[in-house]
Every structure is written in C-alpha cells, then in structure tokens.
C-alpha positions in Angstrom: 12.2 56.8 -16.1 14.7 54.4 -15.8 13.3 50.3 -15.8 16.4 48.3 -14.2 17.0 44.6 -14.3 15.3 43.3 -11.1 17.4 40.2 -10.6 20.4 40.5 -8.7 24.1 40.9 -10.0 26.6 38.3 -8.7 29.8 39.5 -8.0 33.1 37.4 -8.3 36.2 38.2 -6.0 39.2 36.4 -5.8 42.8 37.0 -5.1 45.8 34.9 -3.3 45.1 33.8 0.6 45.9 36.8 2.3 45.3 39.5 0.5 41.9 40.3 2.6 39.0 39.3 0.3 36.8 37.8 3.2 37.7 41.0 5.1 36.8 43.4 2.0 33.5 41.6 1.6 32.1 41.8 5.0 32.6 45.2 5.2 30.6 45.6 1.8 27.9 43.4 2.8 27.6 45.3 6.2 27.9 49.1 4.5 25.6 48.7 1.5 22.1 47.3 0.9 20.8 44.1 -0.5 23.8 42.1 -0.9 24.3 38.5 0.4 27.7 36.2 0.7 27.4 33.0 -0.8 28.7 30.3 1.8 30.9 27.4 0.2 30.9 23.3 0.8 33.8 22.0 1.4 35.2 18.8 2.4 38.4 19.8 4.4 37.9 19.1 8.2 36.7 22.6 10.7 39.3 24.7 12.1 39.2 26.4 14.9 36.2 28.7 15.6 34.5 27.7 12.8 31.2 26.9 12.4 29.5 24.5 9.7 26.4 26.5 7.5 28.2 29.9 8.5 31.9 29.6 7.2 31.3 26.6 5.0 29.1 23.9 5.0 31.2 21.1 5.8 30.5 17.7 3.9 32.4 14.5 3.8 34.4 14.0 0.6 31.8 10.7 -0.2 29.0 13.5 0.2 30.5 16.5 -1.8 31.3 13.7 -4.4 27.3 12.5 -4.7 26.7 15.9 -4.7 29.1 16.7 -7.9 27.2 13.5 -9.5 23.7 15.2 -9.0 24.8 18.6 -10.6 24.4 20.2 -6.9 27.5 22.9 -7.8 27.7 26.1 -9.6 31.3 25.5 -9.7 33.9 22.7 -7.5 37.5 22.6 -7.8 40.3 20.7 -5.5 42.6 22.9 -3.7 45.2 22.7 -0.9 46.0 19.2 0.1 42.8 18.0 -2.5 40.4 19.2 -0.6 37.2 19.6 -2.4 35.5 23.6 -2.2 32.1 24.2 -4.4 29.5 26.8 -5.0 26.4 25.6 -4.1 23.7 26.6 -6.8 20.3 26.4 -5.5 20.9 29.6 -2.9 22.7 31.7 -5.3 19.8 31.5 -8.1 17.0 32.4 -5.0 18.6 35.2 -4.2 19.5 36.5 -7.5 16.2 36.2 -8.3 14.8 37.7 -5.4 16.6 41.1 -6.7 19.6 40.2 -3.9 23.4 40.8 -5.2 25.2 37.5 -4.4 28.9 37.9 -3.7 31.1 34.7 -4.5 34.9 34.4 -2.8 36.3 31.7 -5.0 39.6 30.9 -6.5 41.2 31.5 -9.9 39.9 28.3 -11.3 36.4 28.4 -9.7 36.0 32.3 -11.4 37.0 30.8 -14.8 34.3 28.6 -14.8 31.7 31.0 -13.9 32.9 33.5 -16.5 32.0 30.4 -18.8 28.6 30.1 -17.5 27.6 33.6 -16.3 28.5 36.3 -18.7 27.0 39.0 -16.7 28.8 38.4 -13.8 30.9 40.9 -12.1 34.7 39.9 -11.7 37.0 41.5 -9.2 40.9 40.6 -8.0 42.5 41.4 -5.1 45.7 42.1 -5.2 48.5 42.2 -2.4 50.6 45.7 -2.2 53.6 43.1 -2.2 54.6 39.7 -2.0 57.0 40.8 1.2 53.3 41.9 2.3 51.6 38.8 1.7 54.4 36.9 3.5 54.0 38.7 6.7 50.0 38.5 6.5 50.3 34.6 6.1 52.8 34.3 8.7 50.6 36.6 11.1 47.9 34.1 10.8 49.3 31.4 13.1 47.2 29.0 11.8 49.4 26.8 9.2 52.7 25.3 9.2 55.5 26.7 7.7 55.0 24.1 4.6 51.8 24.9 4.2 52.4 28.9 4.2 55.0 28.6 1.8 52.9 26.3 -0.5 50.4 29.2 -0.3 53.0 31.9 -1.2 54.3 29.8 -4.5 50.3 29.2 -5.3 50.0 33.3 -4.9 52.6 34.0 -7.5 50.4 31.9 -9.8 47.5 33.0 -9.2 48.5 36.8 -9.8 49.1 36.0 -13.7 45.2 36.0 -13.9 44.3 39.2 -13.0 43.6 40.2 -16.8 40.8 38.0 -16.8 38.9 39.8 -14.4 37.0 43.1 -14.8 38.3 45.0 -11.9 41.7 45.1 -9.9 42.0 46.6 -6.5 45.1 46.6 -4.4 44.3 46.1 -0.5 47.3 48.0 0.6 44.5 49.6 3.3 41.3 48.5 3.9 39.0 51.6 4.2 40.4 52.5 0.8 40.2 48.8 -0.6 36.1 48.7 1.0 35.7 52.0 -0.9 37.1 51.3 -4.2 34.8 47.3 -4.2 31.9 49.8 -3.3 32.4 52.3 -6.0 33.1 49.4 -8.1 29.7 47.8 -7.8 27.9 51.2 -8.0 29.2 52.1 -10.8 28.1 48.4 -12.5 24.9 49.1 -11.9 24.6 52.1 -13.8 26.0 50.2 -16.8 23.3 50.2 -20.4 23.7 46.6 -20.4 22.4 46.1 -17.2 19.1 48.4 -18.0 15.9 47.0 -19.0 14.1 50.0 -20.6 14.2 53.8 -20.8 10.5 55.0 -20.8 8.7 58.6 -20.4 5.3 59.0 -18.2 2.9 60.9 -19.2 4.0 64.2 -17.8 7.5 64.0 -19.9 5.7 63.3 -22.6 3.1 66.2 -22.8 6.7 68.4 -21.9 8.3 66.5 -25.4 5.3 67.4 -27.3 5.1 71.0 -26.3 8.7 71.5 -26.8 8.1 69.9 -30.2 5.0 72.5 -30.9 7.6 75.2 -29.4 10.3 74.7 -32.0 8.1 74.5 -34.9 5.4 77.7 -33.4 7.8 79.6 -31.8 5.5 79.8 -29.0 6.2 79.5 -25.3 6.0 76.5 -23.3 2.9 76.1 -20.5 4.5 74.2 -17.9 1.1 72.5 -15.9 
C-alpha cells in the first residue's frame, strides 16, 4: 500500500572527540540491515594499528589538494594540526542509489556544509554525559600528548554549542542505551511522510472501498470475497 523512496538515507553523526561516535555507529551498522559507514580521506599520518582503506584513506597533502581541485569531496576541512579530512562523494552516491543507508561520521564544519547541500539528510549529535567524563575518556585513550588532549578538550566546548543545528541529540552515558536511541531515530525517520513516494490501493482494497461506499448509500451488508 505504501511505496517508499528506494534511495538510501544519508545519516550524519557528529560530536566532540571522546563521545563514542565510532563505537555507536559500528554497533548500529552491525545490528541493523542495509547500512554502510563511509570512510573518510585524510592527509594525516597513520596511527598505531590503523589500516588504509579501513579506518581512513591515507594520502599526502599534495594528493588531497589535487582531489579538492577535481571536486572529489562532498565536504572537507582542516582540523587538528592543519591536517585535511574529507568525504569522497563517489562511494556515498553509489550506495545511496543502491538503496543503502550511509552513515557519515564527520566534524561540525563538515556537517554544516552537508546541511546546505543535502536537505534530506538526517543529523544526529552525540553528547558526552559531562565534560569531566569526556576528559577522563580522552585521557584513557593513551594515544595523544597532554597538549593534544587539552586542545581536543577546548575544541569540545566550542563544538557542543552547535548541537541545536542537528535534528537529534543523543547523550552517550551508556553505550547500549545510546545505540538503541540511534537505531530508534533511524527507524522513526523512515516513517516520515516526506520520505514516502506514494500511497496506493491494490485491486482488493479498491473493491472493499467500493463496497463500503455502496453499503453507506444502500444500507446493505458487505460481502467479503
């Protein structure tokens, strides 16, 4: 009866470093059907056990700037130590056209750019339960210097001010609960009337409709065939 739009939904997830965005999105991908997480491209160095093409596409600054000139990115920005981060648009378009929902984990700058380009995208902001907890999570990573942690912490204060630009806010106090909320948001969004192409009646429903009309005017019993 309901004809849904066959194109996938673009889901933008943002929030300060340490809020658990990746953990939430990976769980959502594993627990829901038909979802792909976009892989960003960056000019920064590979860290630890990261793998090219899995965690990020790693390229040089010169390669990144060449791709900018060629219009390769949906959005890009310079963050943390002036390193480039960007979203290749070809794969996103490919998956969306196949009817697969795409999760895009990007910073605030990138999200605002996407908002201007794709009005139908869904925007979810992940918030820490408190700044004290955020500081503890950043310190427990043991991957960055104290100066870098302080820089990320200061950036988080600024980023939190942008939460009203998003459609939904999820506080990640408990990972299981945060994952459930994001899944519920995605399911609810798919039921919005502006994401439905058409509502139609099949032949059986049309027959019932006609018989109901006849009953109204003729006060006769309806025979269900």
